[in-house]
N, C-alpha and C positions, 0 to 999 in steps of 0.2 A: 612357426618357430617352436622348437621343443625345449622345455626347461629341464635341466639336469641337476641333480644334487649329488654331492660327494663329500667325503671327509676333508676337512681343512688340511692343507700342507703348507709348510713354511714358504714355499715358492709363491703362495697366494698373498702374502703379507702386503706387498706394495699395491696390488690391485684393490685389496680390501680397504687400505687407507685412502686410496683415491675415491672409492665408493663412499666412505664415511664423509670425506671432505666435500663431495658433490652434494651432500645432503645438508650442508651448512649454508645459511643459519636456520633454515626452516625446521629441521628436526634435531640437529646437533649443533654444538658450538666448537670452534676450532681447538679449544683447549681440551676437548674430549679425546683428541688424538693420543695424548700421552697415556690416558687410562686404557684406551683401546689397544695400544701397542703393548702395554703391560699385560693385558688379558691374553692377547695372541701369544706373547712370548712365555707366559708362565702358567696359563690356566686352560687354554684351548685344548680339548681332547677329542676323542672319537665321537662325542656328542655335538661337536661344533661342525656345521656343514657349510659348504660353499655352493652357491647357485651359479650355474653357467647357462648361457644361451649362445648357441653356435660357437662353442669353445671359448667364450669370453666371460670372465667373472663379472657378474652383475649384482651379487648380493651374498649375504651370509646370515647365519643365526644358529642358535642352539639352545640347549637346556643343561641344567646341572642339578646334582643332588649332593649335598654336603651335610652329613649327619641327618638331622630332621628337617633341614631346609631344602627347598626346591625352587627353581626359578628359570627364567628365560634370560639368555645372555646375548647382548649385542646383535639384535636383529636389524639388518640394514639392507635396503634394496635400492 
């Protein structure tokens, strides 16, 4: 299986929410969904990537730079 990375697109939103929820409660809690949706709708940019295997979305993650701050954003597999 070959893993592929590409820029996030709005069409990925539902699959990424499903991926987040599949990681509850071990890594996330269900109430994280609202924050994740806010991030996808308002902050995801060209630095936020989606991971696919055989054309199926299986994860996401990215980084950001805001002023002097840098960070990792919503890494989910």
